[in-house]
SEPALO-683371 format. One record per residue (C-alpha): residue number from 0; residue in three letters; x, y, z. Coordinates in steps of 0.25 Angstrom, whole numbers, always signed. Example, Ala and Ser with C-alpha at 12.3 -4.5 7.8 and 13.67 -1.06 7.14 Angstrom:
! residues 2
LODREN:0:ALA:+49:-18:+31
LODREN:1:SER:+55:-4:+29
***
This chain:
! residues 392
LODREN:0:MET:-35:-34:-56
LODREN:1:SER:-49:-34:-53
LODREN:2:LEU:-59:-30:-63
LODREN:3:LEU:-70:-22:-57
LODREN:4:PRO:-84:-29:-61
LODREN:5:PHE:-93:-21:-70
LODREN:6:ASP:-105:-22:-60
LODREN:7:ARG:-97:-18:-49
LODREN:8:PHE:-92:-5:-57
LODREN:9:ARG:-106:-1:-59
LODREN:10:ARG:-109:-2:-45
LODREN:11:LEU:-97:+6:-41
LODREN:12:CYS:-100:+16:-52
LODREN:13:GLY:-114:+17:-45
LODREN:14:ARG:-107:+20:-32
LODREN:15:GLY:-98:+31:-38
LODREN:16:ALA:-85:+22:-35
LODREN:17:ILE:-80:+22:-49
LODREN:18:LYS:-78:+36:-56
LODREN:19:VAL:-79:+30:-70
LODREN:20:SER:-91:+29:-79
LODREN:21:PHE:-99:+17:-81
LODREN:22:ALA:-95:+18:-96
LODREN:23:VAL:-81:+18:-92
LODREN:24:GLY:-82:+7:-83
LODREN:25:PHE:-89:-2:-94
LODREN:26:ALA:-78:+2:-104
LODREN:27:LEU:-67:-3:-95
LODREN:28:GLN:-74:-16:-92
LODREN:29:ALA:-76:-18:-106
LODREN:30:SER:-61:-15:-110
LODREN:31:GLY:-56:-25:-100
LODREN:32:ILE:-50:-15:-91
LODREN:33:ALA:-49:-19:-76
LODREN:34:MET:-56:-8:-68
LODREN:35:ALA:-52:-5:-54
LODREN:36:GLY:-59:-9:-42
LODREN:37:THR:-64:+5:-37
LODREN:38:SER:-66:+9:-23
LODREN:39:LEU:-80:+5:-17
LODREN:40:ASP:-88:+14:-8
LODREN:41:PRO:-81:+13:+5
LODREN:42:GLN:-89:+11:+18
LODREN:43:ILE:-86:+17:+31
LODREN:44:ALA:-83:+9:+43
LODREN:45:ALA:-79:+10:+58
LODREN:46:ALA:-67:+2:+64
LODREN:47:ARG:-61:+0:+76
LODREN:48:VAL:-47:+8:+79
LODREN:49:GLU:-37:+7:+89
LODREN:50:THR:-24:+14:+90
LODREN:51:VAL:-12:+6:+92
LODREN:52:VAL:-1:+16:+89
LODREN:53:GLU:-1:+31:+89
LODREN:54:GLY:+10:+41:+87
LODREN:55:LEU:+16:+34:+73
LODREN:56:GLU:+21:+45:+63
LODREN:57:HIS:+15:+43:+49
LODREN:58:PRO:+15:+27:+51
LODREN:59:TRP:+16:+21:+37
LODREN:60:ALA:+15:+5:+39
LODREN:61:MET:+16:-6:+49
LODREN:62:ALA:+19:-20:+50
LODREN:63:PHE:+14:-31:+61
LODREN:64:LEU:+25:-38:+67
LODREN:65:PRO:+23:-53:+69
LODREN:66:GLU:+20:-59:+82
LODREN:67:ASP:+13:-47:+88
LODREN:68:GLU:+27:-40:+89
LODREN:69:GLY:+22:-26:+84
LODREN:70:ILE:+19:-17:+72
LODREN:71:LEU:+30:-10:+64
LODREN:72:ILE:+25:+4:+59
LODREN:73:THR:+32:+13:+50
LODREN:74:GLU:+32:+28:+52
LODREN:75:ARG:+34:+36:+40
LODREN:76:PRO:+45:+45:+45
LODREN:77:GLY:+54:+33:+46
LODREN:78:ARG:+51:+25:+58
LODREN:79:LEU:+47:+11:+61
LODREN:80:ARG:+40:+9:+74
LODREN:81:VAL:+35:-4:+81
LODREN:82:TRP:+23:-6:+89
LODREN:83:ARG:+24:-17:+99
LODREN:84:ASP:+20:-20:+112
LODREN:85:GLY:+10:-10:+112
LODREN:86:ARG:+19:+2:+109
LODREN:87:LEU:+26:+9:+97
LODREN:88:HIS:+41:+8:+98
LODREN:89:PRO:+51:+17:+94
LODREN:90:PRO:+56:+17:+80
LODREN:91:VAL:+63:+5:+75
LODREN:92:SER:+78:+8:+71
LODREN:93:GLY:+85:+4:+58
LODREN:94:LEU:+76:+10:+48
LODREN:95:PRO:+81:+17:+35
LODREN:96:GLU:+80:+32:+32
LODREN:97:VAL:+67:+35:+26
LODREN:98:TYR:+63:+46:+17
LODREN:99:ALA:+51:+52:+25
LODREN:100:GLY:+47:+63:+15
LODREN:101:GLY:+33:+64:+9
LODREN:102:GLN:+26:+51:+9
LODREN:103:GLY:+40:+44:+12
LODREN:104:GLY:+45:+38:+24
LODREN:105:LEU:+44:+24:+31
LODREN:106:LEU:+33:+17:+24
LODREN:107:ASP:+30:+3:+25
LODREN:108:VAL:+34:-10:+33
LODREN:109:ALA:+33:-24:+31
LODREN:110:LEU:+38:-37:+39
LODREN:111:SER:+46:-48:+31
LODREN:112:PRO:+37:-60:+29
LODREN:113:ASP:+48:-67:+37
LODREN:114:PHE:+49:-57:+48
LODREN:115:HIS:+48:-68:+59
LODREN:116:LYS:+61:-73:+53
LODREN:117:ASN:+68:-60:+49
LODREN:118:ARG:+62:-49:+56
LODREN:119:GLN:+63:-40:+43
LODREN:120:VAL:+55:-27:+41
LODREN:121:PHE:+53:-20:+28
LODREN:122:LEU:+52:-5:+27
LODREN:123:ALA:+47:+3:+15
LODREN:124:TYR:+51:+18:+16
LODREN:125:ALA:+55:+30:+8
LODREN:126:GLU:+69:+33:+5
LODREN:127:GLN:+75:+45:-1
LODREN:128:GLY:+86:+44:-12
LODREN:129:ASN:+98:+53:-15
LODREN:130:GLY:+91:+62:-24
LODREN:131:GLY:+81:+65:-14
LODREN:132:ALA:+69:+57:-20
LODREN:133:ALA:+64:+45:-12
LODREN:134:GLY:+59:+31:-14
LODREN:135:THR:+53:+19:-7
LODREN:136:ALA:+63:+9:+0
LODREN:137:VAL:+61:-4:+6
LODREN:138:GLY:+70:-10:+17
LODREN:139:VAL:+71:-22:+27
LODREN:140:GLY:+77:-23:+41
LODREN:141:VAL:+76:-33:+52
LODREN:142:LEU:+67:-29:+64
LODREN:143:SER:+76:-31:+76
LODREN:144:ALA:+71:-41:+87
LODREN:145:ASP:+67:-29:+97
LODREN:146:PHE:+59:-20:+86
LODREN:147:LYS:+69:-9:+87
LODREN:148:ALA:+76:-9:+75
LODREN:149:LEU:+76:-13:+60
LODREN:150:GLU:+89:-20:+57
LODREN:151:ASN:+98:-21:+45
LODREN:152:PHE:+88:-13:+36
LODREN:153:ARG:+91:-13:+21
LODREN:154:VAL:+84:-8:+9
LODREN:155:ILE:+79:-18:+0
LODREN:156:PHE:+71:-10:-10
LODREN:157:ARG:+72:+5:-15
LODREN:158:GLN:+62:+12:-25
LODREN:159:GLU:+70:+17:-37
LODREN:160:PRO:+71:+27:-41
LODREN:161:LYS:+68:+36:-30
LODREN:162:LEU:+58:+47:-35
LODREN:163:SER:+49:+50:-24
LODREN:164:SER:+49:+65:-17
LODREN:165:GLY:+40:+59:-6
LODREN:166:GLN:+28:+53:-12
LODREN:167:HIS:+23:+39:-16
LODREN:168:PHE:+33:+29:-10
LODREN:169:GLY:+22:+19:-7
LODREN:170:CYS:+25:+10:+0
LODREN:171:ARG:+21:-4:+5
LODREN:172:LEU:+28:-17:+7
LODREN:173:THR:+21:-30:+6
LODREN:174:PHE:+26:-45:+6
LODREN:175:ASP:+19:-55:-2
LODREN:176:GLU:+17:-70:+2
LODREN:177:ASP:+30:-74:-6
LODREN:178:GLY:+38:-64:+2
LODREN:179:HIS:+39:-53:-9
LODREN:180:LEU:+40:-39:-5
LODREN:181:PHE:+31:-29:-12
LODREN:182:ILE:+34:-14:-11
LODREN:183:ALA:+24:-5:-16
LODREN:184:LEU:+30:+8:-21
LODREN:185:GLY:+25:+22:-24
LODREN:186:GLU:+29:+30:-37
LODREN:187:ASN:+35:+41:-29
LODREN:188:ASN:+24:+50:-35
LODREN:189:GLN:+31:+49:-48
LODREN:190:ARG:+20:+43:-56
LODREN:191:PRO:+26:+38:-69
LODREN:192:THR:+36:+29:-62
LODREN:193:ALA:+25:+19:-58
LODREN:194:GLN:+26:+14:-71
LODREN:195:ASP:+41:+15:-73
LODREN:196:LEU:+46:+0:-71
LODREN:197:ASP:+61:+5:-69
LODREN:198:LYS:+56:+12:-57
LODREN:199:LEU:+50:+8:-43
LODREN:200:GLN:+39:+19:-41
LODREN:201:GLY:+25:+14:-41
LODREN:202:LYS:+29:+0:-41
LODREN:203:LEU:+26:-13:-32
LODREN:204:VAL:+39:-20:-31
LODREN:205:ARG:+41:-34:-26
LODREN:206:LEU:+54:-39:-20
LODREN:207:ASN:+60:-50:-12
LODREN:208:PRO:+61:-47:+3
LODREN:209:ASP:+76:-44:+0
LODREN:210:GLY:+73:-34:-10
LODREN:211:SER:+77:-43:-22
LODREN:212:VAL:+67:-44:-34
LODREN:213:PRO:+59:-57:-35
LODREN:214:LYS:+61:-64:-49
LODREN:215:ASP:+47:-64:-52
LODREN:216:ASN:+44:-49:-51
LODREN:217:PRO:+37:-45:-64
LODREN:218:PHE:+48:-37:-69
LODREN:219:VAL:+60:-44:-66
LODREN:220:ASN:+70:-44:-77
LODREN:221:GLN:+64:-33:-85
LODREN:222:PRO:+73:-22:-90
LODREN:223:GLY:+70:-9:-85
LODREN:224:VAL:+60:-13:-75
LODREN:225:ARG:+62:-14:-60
LODREN:226:PRO:+61:-29:-56
LODREN:227:GLU:+55:-25:-41
LODREN:228:ILE:+42:-21:-48
LODREN:229:TRP:+30:-29:-46
LODREN:230:SER:+19:-19:-51
LODREN:231:TYR:+19:-4:-55
LODREN:232:GLY:+10:+8:-58
LODREN:233:HIS:+8:+11:-43
LODREN:234:ARG:+7:+24:-37
LODREN:235:ASN:+9:+24:-22
LODREN:236:PRO:+6:+10:-15
LODREN:237:GLN:+3:+12:+0
LODREN:238:GLY:-4:-2:+3
LODREN:239:ALA:+0:-16:+0
LODREN:240:ALA:-4:-29:+6
LODREN:241:ILE:-4:-44:+2
LODREN:242:ASN:-19:-50:+0
LODREN:243:PRO:-19:-61:+10
LODREN:244:TRP:-29:-69:+3
LODREN:245:THR:-23:-69:-11
LODREN:246:GLY:-8:-66:-8
LODREN:247:LYS:-9:-54:-18
LODREN:248:LEU:-2:-40:-15
LODREN:249:TRP:-12:-28:-15
LODREN:250:VAL:-6:-14:-15
LODREN:251:HIS:-14:+0:-15
LODREN:252:GLU:-9:+13:-19
LODREN:253:HIS:-12:+28:-18
LODREN:254:GLY:-19:+34:-31
LODREN:255:PRO:-17:+48:-33
LODREN:256:ARG:-30:+56:-31
LODREN:257:GLY:-39:+44:-32
LODREN:258:GLY:-35:+30:-37
LODREN:259:ASP:-29:+23:-24
LODREN:260:GLU:-28:+8:-28
LODREN:261:ILE:-27:-6:-24
LODREN:262:ASN:-19:-16:-33
LODREN:263:ILE:-16:-30:-33
LODREN:264:PRO:-2:-28:-40
LODREN:265:GLU:+2:-40:-49
LODREN:266:ALA:+16:-42:-55
LODREN:267:GLY:+20:-33:-66
LODREN:268:LYS:+7:-25:-67
LODREN:269:ASN:+6:-10:-68
LODREN:270:TYR:-4:-3:-59
LODREN:271:GLY:-6:+10:-67
LODREN:272:TRP:+0:+22:-60
LODREN:273:PRO:+0:+32:-66
LODREN:274:LEU:-6:+27:-79
LODREN:275:ALA:-19:+23:-72
LODREN:276:THR:-25:+28:-60
LODREN:277:TYR:-39:+32:-54
LODREN:278:GLY:-33:+44:-48
LODREN:279:ARG:-29:+58:-51
LODREN:280:ASN:-18:+68:-48
LODREN:281:TYR:-21:+75:-34
LODREN:282:SER:-22:+88:-43
LODREN:283:GLY:-35:+81:-49
LODREN:284:PHE:-28:+79:-62
LODREN:285:ALA:-25:+66:-69
LODREN:286:ILE:-13:+59:-67
LODREN:287:PRO:-4:+62:-80
LODREN:288:GLU:+0:+48:-83
LODREN:289:ALA:-14:+42:-80
LODREN:290:GLN:-21:+35:-92
LODREN:291:GLY:-34:+34:-84
LODREN:292:GLU:-39:+24:-73
LODREN:293:SER:-32:+13:-82
LODREN:294:ALA:-21:+11:-91
LODREN:295:ALA:-16:+0:-100
LODREN:296:GLY:-7:-10:-94
LODREN:297:THR:-11:-6:-79
LODREN:298:GLU:-19:-12:-69
LODREN:299:GLN:-32:-7:-63
LODREN:300:PRO:-32:-5:-47
LODREN:301:HIS:-38:-16:-39
LODREN:302:TYR:-46:-6:-31
LODREN:303:VAL:-45:+10:-33
LODREN:304:TRP:-50:+21:-25
LODREN:305:LEU:-55:+32:-34
LODREN:306:LYS:-54:+41:-22
LODREN:307:SER:-40:+40:-15
LODREN:308:PRO:-41:+36:+0
LODREN:309:ALA:-25:+36:+0
LODREN:310:ILE:-23:+21:+3
LODREN:311:SER:-11:+16:+11
LODREN:312:GLY:-9:+3:+19
LODREN:313:MET:-17:-11:+15
LODREN:314:ALA:-20:-23:+23
LODREN:315:PHE:-28:-35:+20
LODREN:316:TYR:-36:-41:+32
LODREN:317:ASN:-35:-56:+34
LODREN:318:HIS:-38:-58:+49
LODREN:319:ASP:-50:-65:+57
LODREN:320:ARG:-51:-54:+67
LODREN:321:PHE:-60:-46:+59
LODREN:322:PRO:-68:-55:+48
LODREN:323:ALA:-75:-43:+42
LODREN:324:TRP:-61:-37:+38
LODREN:325:ARG:-56:-50:+32
LODREN:326:ASN:-53:-50:+17
LODREN:327:ASN:-52:-34:+18
LODREN:328:VAL:-40:-25:+14
LODREN:329:PHE:-38:-13:+22
LODREN:330:VAL:-32:+0:+16
LODREN:331:GLY:-28:+14:+23
LODREN:332:ALA:-32:+27:+18
LODREN:333:LEU:-23:+39:+20
LODREN:334:LYS:-32:+50:+13
LODREN:335:ASP:-45:+44:+17
LODREN:336:ARG:-40:+41:+32
LODREN:337:GLN:-48:+27:+32
LODREN:338:LEU:-44:+12:+32
LODREN:339:ILE:-50:+6:+21
LODREN:340:ARG:-56:-8:+21
LODREN:341:LEU:-58:-16:+8
LODREN:342:GLU:-66:-28:+7
LODREN:343:LEU:-61:-39:-2
LODREN:344:ALA:-68:-50:-10
LODREN:345:GLY:-56:-57:-16
LODREN:346:ASP:-48:-46:-22
LODREN:347:ASP:-60:-37:-24
LODREN:348:ILE:-63:-25:-14
LODREN:349:VAL:-77:-26:-12
LODREN:350:ARG:-79:-16:-1
LODREN:351:GLU:-71:-4:+5
LODREN:352:GLU:-74:+2:+19
LODREN:353:ARG:-67:+13:+26
LODREN:354:LEU:-62:+13:+41
LODREN:355:LEU:-55:+23:+51
LODREN:356:GLY:-60:+35:+43
LODREN:357:ASP:-64:+41:+57
LODREN:358:LEU:-49:+42:+61
LODREN:359:GLY:-45:+51:+50
LODREN:360:GLU:-32:+44:+49
LODREN:361:ARG:-24:+41:+37
LODREN:362:ILE:-22:+26:+37
LODREN:363:ARG:-8:+23:+32
LODREN:364:ASP:-6:+8:+33
LODREN:365:VAL:-16:-4:+37
LODREN:366:ARG:-11:-18:+42
LODREN:367:ALA:-19:-30:+46
LODREN:368:GLY:-13:-34:+60
LODREN:369:PRO:-10:-48:+64
LODREN:370:ASP:-21:-47:+75
LODREN:371:GLY:-32:-44:+65
LODREN:372:TYR:-33:-29:+67
LODREN:373:LEU:-30:-19:+56
LODREN:374:TYR:-19:-9:+59
LODREN:375:ALA:-19:+5:+53
LODREN:376:LEU:-8:+16:+53
LODREN:377:THR:-12:+31:+53
LODREN:378:ASP:-3:+40:+45
LODREN:379:SER:+0:+53:+52
LODREN:380:SER:+10:+59:+60
LODREN:381:LYS:+3:+53:+73
LODREN:382:GLY:+0:+40:+66
LODREN:383:SER:-7:+27:+73
LODREN:384:LEU:-8:+13:+72
LODREN:385:LEU:-22:+9:+72
LODREN:386:ARG:-29:-5:+75
LODREN:387:VAL:-42:-6:+67
LODREN:388:SER:-53:-17:+68
LODREN:389:PRO:-67:-17:+63
LODREN:390:SER:-78:-9:+71
LODREN:391:PRO:-86:-17:+81
***
């Protein structure tokens, strides 16, 4: 976890980016407690935007098919669409029943690392249990050769127990370079469960593609602990991506009122929620379980927004088409209705820029396309897929 250098801390305080006093900052540094990299003053920039697809109902995620075969797009009410040959095709058949209440529905989509061999498509979605409460599930099916059906769909993971009444499902799916599947899960708006290792709320889990548990997961063979868990203490993650230059997984999550954060989760570590947070309840009162912005045994965020943009979707840019965007990571913003560009120096975030603010659209997902353009989904009942490039 990165430690904020003292001179940078002082400069940030001068710009009002950190809401703590000079004395507190000095005390934290002296005590050896790692401080979070806090949000920089964002710069506003223009971008060129082209509309690729219109008429999507609350699109949530996308995945690019290989060899220019098109783009898979999830719609939260429960539909998987294919954009190919310049048009949006009817919904793919063979999907599971989804719970589309509140924030639930059909969420993320990811292709198997061996898609060129097996045509497997992984879906994350909200699923209702017998008692009425819901949780996140992940399943996999085979995309038919004509792109019209997801065949032989089967569930490989269920969040247990089911506790959601419609909130905080997460969820993002990401494969690492070794083929392990990471699933970022919300805590179902049941705060203490993020710290309960016998539950799967507020966890990042790591599985093999068939749903089995890797033998080197950090909690394997520990009594009373779910072996699927990679890290814990997460609130509601809605962005995850592998850093192409380091191979490490980056995950971001919604804070409450303030405290949206990016983490680089390590095996077995506790990322704090709800014991440590930079946010407050939406009522303005403190989170009841919170001990402050830090707590013993927990990790500080790699980067934190003191005022929440409501972040969703994440994409690293590693293409030659737009050199100025290389070594950047892009994040969507729902509340701030912008696309956030973060410049990197190694793992450090050194500059923040805001794009697409003039559109006034909630940005739900962002991905880097194989053609070198960025693609973003706008979250509304009349959502769109946008192609984004730097302003000339």
